[in-house]
LUMGUPA-208729 format. One record per atom (N, C-alpha, C, O): atom name; residue in one letter; x, y, z; residue number from 0. Coordinates in Angstrom, 1 decimal, always signed. Last residue first. Layout:
BEGIN
<atom: CA	rest: a	X: X	Y: Y	Z: Z	nr: NUM> .
...
end
This chain:
BEGIN
<atom: N	rest: s	X: +32.2	Y: +6.7	Z: +17.3	nr: 72> .
<atom: CA	rest: s	X: +33.0	Y: +7.4	Z: +18.3	nr: 72> .
<atom: C	rest: s	X: +33.3	Y: +8.8	Z: +17.8	nr: 72> .
<atom: O	rest: s	X: +34.0	Y: +9.6	Z: +18.5	nr: 72> .
<atom: N	rest: f	X: +30.0	Y: +4.0	Z: +17.1	nr: 71> .
<atom: CA	rest: f	X: +30.3	Y: +5.3	Z: +16.6	nr: 71> .
<atom: C	rest: f	X: +31.2	Y: +6.0	Z: +17.7	nr: 71> .
<atom: O	rest: f	X: +30.8	Y: +6.0	Z: +18.9	nr: 71> .
<atom: N	rest: k	X: +30.3	Y: +0.6	Z: +16.5	nr: 70> .
<atom: CA	rest: k	X: +30.3	Y: +1.6	Z: +17.5	nr: 70> .
<atom: C	rest: k	X: +30.8	Y: +3.0	Z: +16.8	nr: 70> .
<atom: O	rest: k	X: +31.7	Y: +3.0	Z: +16.1	nr: 70> .
<atom: N	rest: e	X: +28.1	Y: -1.1	Z: +14.2	nr: 69> .
<atom: CA	rest: e	X: +29.5	Y: -0.6	Z: +14.6	nr: 69> .
<atom: C	rest: e	X: +29.4	Y: +0.5	Z: +15.5	nr: 69> .
<atom: O	rest: e	X: +28.5	Y: +1.4	Z: +15.4	nr: 69> .
<atom: N	rest: g	X: +26.2	Y: -4.0	Z: +13.8	nr: 68> .
<atom: CA	rest: g	X: +26.3	Y: -2.6	Z: +14.1	nr: 68> .
<atom: C	rest: g	X: +27.8	Y: -2.3	Z: +14.4	nr: 68> .
<atom: O	rest: g	X: +28.5	Y: -3.2	Z: +14.8	nr: 68> .
<atom: N	rest: r	X: +26.1	Y: -6.2	Z: +11.0	nr: 67> .
<atom: CA	rest: r	X: +26.3	Y: -6.0	Z: +12.4	nr: 67> .
<atom: C	rest: r	X: +26.5	Y: -4.5	Z: +12.6	nr: 67> .
<atom: O	rest: r	X: +26.9	Y: -3.7	Z: +11.7	nr: 67> .
<atom: N	rest: t	X: +25.9	Y: -6.5	Z: +8.3	nr: 66> .
<atom: CA	rest: t	X: +25.1	Y: -7.4	Z: +9.1	nr: 66> .
<atom: C	rest: t	X: +25.3	Y: -7.2	Z: +10.6	nr: 66> .
<atom: O	rest: t	X: +24.6	Y: -7.8	Z: +11.4	nr: 66> .
<atom: N	rest: s	X: +25.9	Y: -4.8	Z: +5.2	nr: 65> .
<atom: CA	rest: s	X: +26.3	Y: -4.7	Z: +6.7	nr: 65> .
<atom: C	rest: s	X: +25.3	Y: -5.7	Z: +7.4	nr: 65> .
<atom: O	rest: s	X: +24.1	Y: -5.6	Z: +7.3	nr: 65> .
<atom: N	rest: t	X: +25.1	Y: -4.6	Z: +2.7	nr: 64> .
<atom: CA	rest: t	X: +25.9	Y: -5.7	Z: +3.0	nr: 64> .
<atom: C	rest: t	X: +26.3	Y: -5.8	Z: +4.5	nr: 64> .
<atom: O	rest: t	X: +26.8	Y: -6.8	Z: +5.0	nr: 64> .
<atom: N	rest: p	X: +23.8	Y: -2.1	Z: +2.5	nr: 63> .
<atom: CA	rest: p	X: +23.0	Y: -3.4	Z: +2.4	nr: 63> .
<atom: C	rest: p	X: +23.8	Y: -4.6	Z: +2.8	nr: 63> .
<atom: O	rest: p	X: +23.2	Y: -5.6	Z: +3.2	nr: 63> .
<atom: N	rest: r	X: +24.0	Y: +0.6	Z: +4.2	nr: 62> .
<atom: CA	rest: r	X: +25.0	Y: -0.4	Z: +3.7	nr: 62> .
<atom: C	rest: r	X: +24.3	Y: -1.8	Z: +3.6	nr: 62> .
<atom: O	rest: r	X: +24.3	Y: -2.5	Z: +4.6	nr: 62> .
<atom: N	rest: y	X: +21.8	Y: +1.7	Z: +5.1	nr: 61> .
<atom: CA	rest: y	X: +22.5	Y: +2.4	Z: +4.0	nr: 61> .
<atom: C	rest: y	X: +23.6	Y: +1.6	Z: +3.4	nr: 61> .
<atom: O	rest: y	X: +24.1	Y: +1.9	Z: +2.3	nr: 61> .
<atom: N	rest: s	X: +21.0	Y: +0.1	Z: +7.1	nr: 60> .
<atom: CA	rest: s	X: +20.3	Y: -0.1	Z: +5.8	nr: 60> .
<atom: C	rest: s	X: +21.0	Y: +0.7	Z: +4.7	nr: 60> .
<atom: O	rest: s	X: +20.7	Y: +0.4	Z: +3.5	nr: 60> .
<atom: N	rest: p	X: +22.3	Y: +1.0	Z: +9.4	nr: 59> .
<atom: CA	rest: p	X: +22.9	Y: -0.1	Z: +8.6	nr: 59> .
<atom: C	rest: p	X: +22.2	Y: -0.3	Z: +7.3	nr: 59> .
<atom: O	rest: p	X: +22.8	Y: -0.9	Z: +6.4	nr: 59> .
<atom: N	rest: r	X: +22.3	Y: +4.5	Z: +9.7	nr: 58> .
<atom: CA	rest: r	X: +21.5	Y: +3.2	Z: +9.8	nr: 58> .
<atom: C	rest: r	X: +22.2	Y: +2.2	Z: +8.9	nr: 58> .
<atom: O	rest: r	X: +22.7	Y: +2.5	Z: +7.9	nr: 58> .
<atom: N	rest: y	X: +23.3	Y: +7.0	Z: +11.4	nr: 57> .
<atom: CA	rest: y	X: +23.9	Y: +6.1	Z: +10.4	nr: 57> .
<atom: C	rest: y	X: +23.2	Y: +4.8	Z: +10.6	nr: 57> .
<atom: O	rest: y	X: +23.5	Y: +4.0	Z: +11.5	nr: 57> .
<atom: N	rest: g	X: +21.9	Y: +8.6	Z: +13.3	nr: 56> .
<atom: CA	rest: g	X: +22.6	Y: +9.2	Z: +12.2	nr: 56> .
<atom: C	rest: g	X: +23.1	Y: +8.3	Z: +11.1	nr: 56> .
<atom: O	rest: g	X: +23.3	Y: +8.7	Z: +10.0	nr: 56> .
<atom: N	rest: i	X: +20.9	Y: +6.7	Z: +15.1	nr: 55> .
<atom: CA	rest: i	X: +20.0	Y: +7.6	Z: +14.4	nr: 55> .
<atom: C	rest: i	X: +20.7	Y: +8.2	Z: +13.1	nr: 55> .
<atom: O	rest: i	X: +20.1	Y: +8.3	Z: +12.1	nr: 55> .
<atom: N	rest: h	X: +23.1	Y: +5.4	Z: +16.0	nr: 54> .
<atom: CA	rest: h	X: +22.1	Y: +4.6	Z: +15.4	nr: 54> .
<atom: C	rest: h	X: +21.1	Y: +5.5	Z: +14.6	nr: 54> .
<atom: O	rest: h	X: +20.7	Y: +5.1	Z: +13.5	nr: 54> .
<atom: N	rest: r	X: +24.5	Y: +7.4	Z: +17.2	nr: 53> .
<atom: CA	rest: r	X: +25.1	Y: +6.8	Z: +16.1	nr: 53> .
<atom: C	rest: r	X: +24.0	Y: +6.0	Z: +15.3	nr: 53> .
<atom: O	rest: r	X: +24.0	Y: +6.1	Z: +14.0	nr: 53> .
<atom: N	rest: v	X: +22.7	Y: +7.8	Z: +19.4	nr: 52> .
<atom: CA	rest: v	X: +22.9	Y: +8.9	Z: +18.4	nr: 52> .
<atom: C	rest: v	X: +23.5	Y: +8.3	Z: +17.1	nr: 52> .
<atom: O	rest: v	X: +23.2	Y: +8.7	Z: +16.0	nr: 52> .
<atom: N	rest: y	X: +23.0	Y: +5.3	Z: +20.7	nr: 51> .
<atom: CA	rest: y	X: +21.8	Y: +5.7	Z: +20.1	nr: 51> .
<atom: C	rest: y	X: +21.9	Y: +6.8	Z: +19.1	nr: 51> .
<atom: O	rest: y	X: +21.2	Y: +6.8	Z: +18.1	nr: 51> .
<atom: N	rest: v	X: +25.7	Y: +5.5	Z: +21.5	nr: 50> .
<atom: CA	rest: v	X: +25.3	Y: +4.4	Z: +20.7	nr: 50> .
<atom: C	rest: v	X: +24.0	Y: +4.7	Z: +20.0	nr: 50> .
<atom: O	rest: v	X: +23.8	Y: +4.4	Z: +18.8	nr: 50> .
<atom: N	rest: q	X: +25.8	Y: +7.7	Z: +23.2	nr: 49> .
<atom: CA	rest: q	X: +26.5	Y: +7.8	Z: +21.9	nr: 49> .
<atom: C	rest: q	X: +26.0	Y: +6.6	Z: +20.9	nr: 49> .
<atom: O	rest: q	X: +26.0	Y: +6.8	Z: +19.7	nr: 49> .
<atom: N	rest: r	X: +24.6	Y: +7.0	Z: +25.6	nr: 48> .
<atom: CA	rest: r	X: +23.9	Y: +7.8	Z: +24.7	nr: 48> .
<atom: C	rest: r	X: +24.5	Y: +7.8	Z: +23.3	nr: 48> .
<atom: O	rest: r	X: +23.7	Y: +7.9	Z: +22.3	nr: 48> .
<atom: N	rest: k	X: +24.7	Y: +4.6	Z: +27.6	nr: 47> .
<atom: CA	rest: k	X: +25.6	Y: +5.0	Z: +26.5	nr: 47> .
<atom: C	rest: k	X: +24.8	Y: +5.8	Z: +25.4	nr: 47> .
<atom: O	rest: k	X: +24.3	Y: +5.2	Z: +24.5	nr: 47> .
<atom: N	rest: g	X: +22.9	Y: +3.7	Z: +29.4	nr: 46> .
<atom: CA	rest: g	X: +24.0	Y: +4.6	Z: +29.9	nr: 46> .
<atom: C	rest: g	X: +24.9	Y: +5.0	Z: +28.8	nr: 46> .
<atom: O	rest: g	X: +25.9	Y: +5.7	Z: +29.1	nr: 46> .
<atom: N	rest: s	X: +20.8	Y: +2.3	Z: +28.4	nr: 45> .
<atom: CA	rest: s	X: +22.0	Y: +1.6	Z: +28.6	nr: 45> .
<atom: C	rest: s	X: +23.2	Y: +2.4	Z: +29.2	nr: 45> .
<atom: O	rest: s	X: +24.3	Y: +1.9	Z: +29.4	nr: 45> .
<atom: N	rest: e	X: +18.8	Y: +4.3	Z: +28.6	nr: 44> .
<atom: CA	rest: e	X: +18.6	Y: +2.9	Z: +29.2	nr: 44> .
<atom: C	rest: e	X: +19.9	Y: +2.1	Z: +29.3	nr: 44> .
<atom: O	rest: e	X: +20.0	Y: +1.3	Z: +30.2	nr: 44> .
<atom: N	rest: r	X: +18.2	Y: +7.1	Z: +28.4	nr: 43> .
<atom: CA	rest: r	X: +19.6	Y: +6.6	Z: +28.7	nr: 43> .
<atom: C	rest: r	X: +19.5	Y: +5.1	Z: +29.3	nr: 43> .
<atom: O	rest: r	X: +20.2	Y: +4.9	Z: +30.3	nr: 43> .
<atom: N	rest: r	X: +15.9	Y: +8.3	Z: +27.6	nr: 42> .
<atom: CA	rest: r	X: +15.9	Y: +7.5	Z: +28.9	nr: 42> .
<atom: C	rest: r	X: +17.3	Y: +7.1	Z: +29.3	nr: 42> .
<atom: O	rest: r	X: +17.5	Y: +6.7	Z: +30.5	nr: 42> .
<atom: N	rest: r	X: +16.8	Y: +9.3	Z: +25.2	nr: 41> .
<atom: CA	rest: r	X: +16.2	Y: +10.2	Z: +26.2	nr: 41> .
<atom: C	rest: r	X: +16.2	Y: +9.5	Z: +27.6	nr: 41> .
<atom: O	rest: r	X: +16.5	Y: +10.2	Z: +28.6	nr: 41> .
<atom: N	rest: a	X: +17.5	Y: +7.0	Z: +23.8	nr: 40> .
<atom: CA	rest: a	X: +18.5	Y: +8.0	Z: +24.1	nr: 40> .
<atom: C	rest: a	X: +18.0	Y: +8.9	Z: +25.2	nr: 40> .
<atom: O	rest: a	X: +18.8	Y: +9.3	Z: +26.1	nr: 40> .
<atom: N	rest: a	X: +14.9	Y: +5.8	Z: +23.6	nr: 39> .
<atom: CA	rest: a	X: +16.0	Y: +5.1	Z: +24.4	nr: 39> .
<atom: C	rest: a	X: +17.1	Y: +6.1	Z: +24.7	nr: 39> .
<atom: O	rest: a	X: +17.6	Y: +6.0	Z: +25.9	nr: 39> .
<atom: N	rest: l	X: +13.6	Y: +7.6	Z: +22.0	nr: 38> .
<atom: CA	rest: l	X: +13.1	Y: +7.4	Z: +23.4	nr: 38> .
<atom: C	rest: l	X: +14.2	Y: +6.7	Z: +24.2	nr: 38> .
<atom: O	rest: l	X: +14.4	Y: +7.0	Z: +25.4	nr: 38> .
<atom: N	rest: l	X: +15.2	Y: +7.5	Z: +19.7	nr: 37> .
<atom: CA	rest: l	X: +15.1	Y: +8.7	Z: +20.4	nr: 37> .
<atom: C	rest: l	X: +14.6	Y: +8.5	Z: +21.8	nr: 37> .
<atom: O	rest: l	X: +15.1	Y: +9.1	Z: +22.8	nr: 37> .
<atom: N	rest: s	X: +14.8	Y: +4.8	Z: +18.9	nr: 36> .
<atom: CA	rest: s	X: +16.1	Y: +5.3	Z: +19.3	nr: 36> .
<atom: C	rest: s	X: +16.1	Y: +6.5	Z: +20.1	nr: 36> .
<atom: O	rest: s	X: +16.8	Y: +6.7	Z: +21.0	nr: 36> .
<atom: N	rest: t	X: +12.0	Y: +4.8	Z: +18.4	nr: 35> .
<atom: CA	rest: t	X: +12.5	Y: +4.0	Z: +19.4	nr: 35> .
<atom: C	rest: t	X: +13.9	Y: +4.4	Z: +19.9	nr: 35> .
<atom: O	rest: t	X: +14.2	Y: +4.4	Z: +21.1	nr: 35> .
<atom: N	rest: a	X: +12.0	Y: +6.7	Z: +16.2	nr: 34> .
<atom: CA	rest: a	X: +11.3	Y: +7.0	Z: +17.4	nr: 34> .
<atom: C	rest: a	X: +11.8	Y: +6.1	Z: +18.6	nr: 34> .
<atom: O	rest: a	X: +11.9	Y: +6.6	Z: +19.7	nr: 34> .
<atom: N	rest: l	X: +13.5	Y: +5.3	Z: +14.3	nr: 33> .
<atom: CA	rest: l	X: +14.0	Y: +6.6	Z: +14.8	nr: 33> .
<atom: C	rest: l	X: +13.3	Y: +6.9	Z: +16.1	nr: 33> .
<atom: O	rest: l	X: +13.9	Y: +7.4	Z: +17.1	nr: 33> .
<atom: N	rest: e	X: +11.9	Y: +3.0	Z: +13.8	nr: 32> .
<atom: CA	rest: e	X: +13.2	Y: +2.9	Z: +14.4	nr: 32> .
<atom: C	rest: e	X: +13.8	Y: +4.2	Z: +15.0	nr: 32> .
<atom: O	rest: e	X: +14.4	Y: +4.1	Z: +16.0	nr: 32> .
<atom: N	rest: p	X: +9.6	Y: +4.3	Z: +12.7	nr: 31> .
<atom: CA	rest: p	X: +9.5	Y: +3.5	Z: +13.9	nr: 31> .
<atom: C	rest: p	X: +10.9	Y: +3.3	Z: +14.6	nr: 31> .
<atom: O	rest: p	X: +11.0	Y: +3.4	Z: +15.8	nr: 31> .
<atom: N	rest: l	X: +10.9	Y: +5.8	Z: +10.4	nr: 30> .
<atom: CA	rest: l	X: +10.2	Y: +6.4	Z: +11.5	nr: 30> .
<atom: C	rest: l	X: +10.1	Y: +5.6	Z: +12.8	nr: 30> .
<atom: O	rest: l	X: +10.4	Y: +6.1	Z: +13.9	nr: 30> .
<atom: N	rest: s	X: +11.8	Y: +4.4	Z: +8.1	nr: 29> .
<atom: CA	rest: s	X: +12.7	Y: +4.7	Z: +9.2	nr: 29> .
<atom: C	rest: s	X: +12.1	Y: +5.3	Z: +10.5	nr: 29> .
<atom: O	rest: s	X: +12.7	Y: +5.2	Z: +11.5	nr: 29> .
<atom: N	rest: t	X: +9.7	Y: +4.4	Z: +6.3	nr: 28> .
<atom: CA	rest: t	X: +10.2	Y: +3.1	Z: +6.9	nr: 28> .
<atom: C	rest: t	X: +11.2	Y: +3.3	Z: +8.0	nr: 28> .
<atom: O	rest: t	X: +11.4	Y: +2.3	Z: +8.7	nr: 28> .
<atom: N	rest: r	X: +9.5	Y: +7.1	Z: +5.7	nr: 27> .
<atom: CA	rest: r	X: +8.4	Y: +6.4	Z: +6.3	nr: 27> .
<atom: C	rest: r	X: +8.9	Y: +5.1	Z: +7.0	nr: 27> .
<atom: O	rest: r	X: +8.4	Y: +4.7	Z: +8.1	nr: 27> .
<atom: N	rest: v	X: +12.0	Y: +7.6	Z: +4.4	nr: 26> .
<atom: CA	rest: v	X: +11.7	Y: +8.3	Z: +5.7	nr: 26> .
<atom: C	rest: v	X: +10.6	Y: +7.5	Z: +6.4	nr: 26> .
<atom: O	rest: v	X: +10.7	Y: +7.3	Z: +7.6	nr: 26> .
<atom: N	rest: a	X: +11.7	Y: +6.0	Z: +2.1	nr: 25> .
<atom: CA	rest: a	X: +12.9	Y: +5.8	Z: +3.1	nr: 25> .
<atom: C	rest: a	X: +12.6	Y: +6.5	Z: +4.4	nr: 25> .
<atom: O	rest: a	X: +12.8	Y: +5.9	Z: +5.5	nr: 25> .
<atom: N	rest: v	X: +9.4	Y: +7.1	Z: +0.9	nr: 24> .
<atom: CA	rest: v	X: +9.4	Y: +5.7	Z: +1.4	nr: 24> .
<atom: C	rest: v	X: +10.6	Y: +5.5	Z: +2.4	nr: 24> .
<atom: O	rest: v	X: +10.4	Y: +4.8	Z: +3.4	nr: 24> .
<atom: N	rest: i	X: +10.4	Y: +9.8	Z: +0.4	nr: 23> .
<atom: CA	rest: i	X: +9.2	Y: +9.5	Z: +1.2	nr: 23> .
<atom: C	rest: i	X: +9.2	Y: +8.1	Z: +1.8	nr: 23> .
<atom: O	rest: i	X: +9.0	Y: +7.9	Z: +3.0	nr: 23> .
<atom: N	rest: t	X: +13.1	Y: +9.3	Z: -0.9	nr: 22> .
<atom: CA	rest: t	X: +12.7	Y: +10.3	Z: +0.1	nr: 22> .
<atom: C	rest: t	X: +11.5	Y: +9.8	Z: +1.0	nr: 22> .
<atom: O	rest: t	X: +11.7	Y: +9.4	Z: +2.1	nr: 22> .
<atom: N	rest: l	X: +13.4	Y: +7.4	Z: -2.9	nr: 21> .
<atom: CA	rest: l	X: +14.6	Y: +7.8	Z: -2.0	nr: 21> .
<atom: C	rest: l	X: +14.2	Y: +8.7	Z: -0.9	nr: 21> .
<atom: O	rest: l	X: +15.0	Y: +8.9	Z: +0.0	nr: 21> .
<atom: N	rest: g	X: +10.9	Y: +7.3	Z: -4.1	nr: 20> .
<atom: CA	rest: g	X: +11.4	Y: +6.1	Z: -3.4	nr: 20> .
<atom: C	rest: g	X: +12.6	Y: +6.5	Z: -2.5	nr: 20> .
<atom: O	rest: g	X: +12.7	Y: +5.9	Z: -1.4	nr: 20> .
<atom: N	rest: i	X: +10.8	Y: +9.8	Z: -5.3	nr: 19> .
<atom: CA	rest: i	X: +9.9	Y: +9.5	Z: -4.3	nr: 19> .
<atom: C	rest: i	X: +10.4	Y: +8.3	Z: -3.4	nr: 19> .
<atom: O	rest: i	X: +10.3	Y: +8.3	Z: -2.2	nr: 19> .
<atom: N	rest: a	X: +12.9	Y: +9.4	Z: -7.2	nr: 18> .
<atom: CA	rest: a	X: +13.0	Y: +10.5	Z: -6.2	nr: 18> .
<atom: C	rest: a	X: +12.0	Y: +10.2	Z: -5.0	nr: 18> .
<atom: O	rest: a	X: +12.4	Y: +10.5	Z: -3.9	nr: 18> .
<atom: N	rest: a	X: +11.8	Y: +7.2	Z: -8.7	nr: 17> .
<atom: CA	rest: a	X: +13.1	Y: +7.1	Z: -7.9	nr: 17> .
<atom: C	rest: a	X: +13.2	Y: +8.1	Z: -6.8	nr: 17> .
<atom: O	rest: a	X: +13.6	Y: +7.9	Z: -5.7	nr: 17> .
<atom: N	rest: e	X: +9.7	Y: +8.3	Z: -10.0	nr: 16> .
<atom: CA	rest: e	X: +9.4	Y: +7.4	Z: -8.9	nr: 16> .
<atom: C	rest: e	X: +10.7	Y: +7.1	Z: -8.1	nr: 16> .
<atom: O	rest: e	X: +10.5	Y: +6.8	Z: -6.9	nr: 16> .
<atom: N	rest: s	X: +9.8	Y: +11.9	Z: -10.6	nr: 15> .
<atom: CA	rest: s	X: +10.3	Y: +10.5	Z: -10.9	nr: 15> .
<atom: C	rest: s	X: +10.0	Y: +9.6	Z: -9.7	nr: 15> .
<atom: O	rest: s	X: +10.1	Y: +10.0	Z: -8.5	nr: 15> .
<atom: N	rest: i	X: +6.9	Y: +13.7	Z: -10.7	nr: 14> .
<atom: CA	rest: i	X: +8.2	Y: +13.5	Z: -10.1	nr: 14> .
<atom: C	rest: i	X: +8.6	Y: +12.1	Z: -10.4	nr: 14> .
<atom: O	rest: i	X: +7.7	Y: +11.2	Z: -10.4	nr: 14> .
<atom: N	rest: d	X: +4.2	Y: +14.7	Z: -11.0	nr: 13> .
<atom: CA	rest: d	X: +5.2	Y: +14.6	Z: -12.1	nr: 13> .
<atom: C	rest: d	X: +6.6	Y: +14.6	Z: -11.6	nr: 13> .
<atom: O	rest: d	X: +7.5	Y: +15.3	Z: -12.1	nr: 13> .
<atom: N	rest: l	X: +2.4	Y: +14.4	Z: -9.1	nr: 12> .
<atom: CA	rest: l	X: +3.2	Y: +15.5	Z: -9.0	nr: 12> .
<atom: C	rest: l	X: +4.2	Y: +15.6	Z: -10.1	nr: 12> .
<atom: O	rest: l	X: +5.0	Y: +16.6	Z: -10.1	nr: 12> .
<atom: N	rest: g	X: +1.2	Y: +11.9	Z: -9.9	nr: 11> .
<atom: CA	rest: g	X: +0.4	Y: +13.1	Z: -9.7	nr: 11> .
<atom: C	rest: g	X: +1.2	Y: +14.4	Z: -9.7	nr: 11> .
<atom: O	rest: g	X: +0.7	Y: +15.4	Z: -10.2	nr: 11> .
<atom: N	rest: v	X: +3.4	Y: +10.2	Z: -9.8	nr: 10> .
<atom: CA	rest: v	X: +2.7	Y: +10.4	Z: -11.1	nr: 10> .
<atom: C	rest: v	X: +1.9	Y: +11.7	Z: -11.0	nr: 10> .
<atom: O	rest: v	X: +1.9	Y: +12.5	Z: -11.9	nr: 10> .
<atom: N	rest: a	X: +4.0	Y: +10.3	Z: -7.0	nr: 9> .
<atom: CA	rest: a	X: +5.0	Y: +10.6	Z: -8.0	nr: 9> .
<atom: C	rest: a	X: +4.3	Y: +11.0	Z: -9.4	nr: 9> .
<atom: O	rest: a	X: +4.7	Y: +11.9	Z: -10.0	nr: 9> .
<atom: N	rest: l	X: +1.6	Y: +9.3	Z: -6.0	nr: 8> .
<atom: CA	rest: l	X: +2.0	Y: +10.7	Z: -5.6	nr: 8> .
<atom: C	rest: l	X: +3.0	Y: +11.1	Z: -6.7	nr: 8> .
<atom: O	rest: l	X: +3.0	Y: +12.3	Z: -7.1	nr: 8> .
<atom: N	rest: n	X: +1.6	Y: +6.7	Z: -7.0	nr: 7> .
<atom: CA	rest: n	X: +0.5	Y: +7.6	Z: -7.3	nr: 7> .
<atom: C	rest: n	X: +0.9	Y: +9.0	Z: -7.1	nr: 7> .
<atom: O	rest: n	X: +0.6	Y: +9.9	Z: -7.9	nr: 7> .
<atom: N	rest: i	X: +3.9	Y: +5.7	Z: -5.6	nr: 6> .
<atom: CA	rest: i	X: +3.8	Y: +5.8	Z: -7.1	nr: 6> .
<atom: C	rest: i	X: +2.8	Y: +6.8	Z: -7.6	nr: 6> .
<atom: O	rest: i	X: +3.0	Y: +7.5	Z: -8.5	nr: 6> .
<atom: N	rest: a	X: +3.0	Y: +5.9	Z: -3.0	nr: 5> .
<atom: CA	rest: a	X: +4.2	Y: +6.7	Z: -3.4	nr: 5> .
<atom: C	rest: a	X: +4.2	Y: +6.8	Z: -4.9	nr: 5> .
<atom: O	rest: a	X: +4.5	Y: +7.9	Z: -5.4	nr: 5> .
<atom: N	rest: s	X: +0.9	Y: +4.0	Z: -3.0	nr: 4> .
<atom: CA	rest: s	X: +0.6	Y: +5.4	Z: -2.7	nr: 4> .
<atom: C	rest: s	X: +1.8	Y: +6.3	Z: -3.2	nr: 4> .
<atom: O	rest: s	X: +1.5	Y: +7.4	Z: -3.7	nr: 4> .
<atom: N	rest: a	X: +2.4	Y: +1.7	Z: -3.5	nr: 3> .
<atom: CA	rest: a	X: +1.4	Y: +2.1	Z: -4.5	nr: 3> .
<atom: C	rest: a	X: +1.0	Y: +3.6	Z: -4.3	nr: 3> .
<atom: O	rest: a	X: +0.9	Y: +4.4	Z: -5.2	nr: 3> .
<atom: N	rest: v	X: +3.9	Y: +1.6	Z: -1.2	nr: 2> .
<atom: CA	rest: v	X: +4.6	Y: +1.7	Z: -2.5	nr: 2> .
<atom: C	rest: v	X: +3.6	Y: +2.2	Z: -3.5	nr: 2> .
<atom: O	rest: v	X: +3.9	Y: +3.1	Z: -4.3	nr: 2> .
<atom: N	rest: l	X: +1.9	Y: +1.2	Z: +0.8	nr: 1> .
<atom: CA	rest: l	X: +2.8	Y: +2.4	Z: +0.8	nr: 1> .
<atom: C	rest: l	X: +3.5	Y: +2.6	Z: -0.5	nr: 1> .
<atom: O	rest: l	X: +3.6	Y: +3.8	Z: -1.0	nr: 1> .
<atom: N	rest: m	X: +0.8	Y: -1.2	Z: +0.0	nr: 0> .
<atom: CA	rest: m	X: +0.0	Y: +0.0	Z: +0.0	nr: 0> .
<atom: C	rest: m	X: +0.9	Y: +1.3	Z: +0.0	nr: 0> .
<atom: O	rest: m	X: +0.6	Y: +2.2	Z: -0.7	nr: 0> .
end
């Protein structure tokens, strides 16, 4: 449903489907993870705020071959 809506929006606004895919769909699929990370950082559940900030700023999905997280310093 999300993909179909994004395609309809792209056609209606005369924007390429790739542009919609790289923006709206990417943001929409990242929102739950972003919200969870922000709440965890606010609560400092692990005592390591930097891990959550790294998680927000650099998601492993940007590197499709990545299978593990890396510590941000």
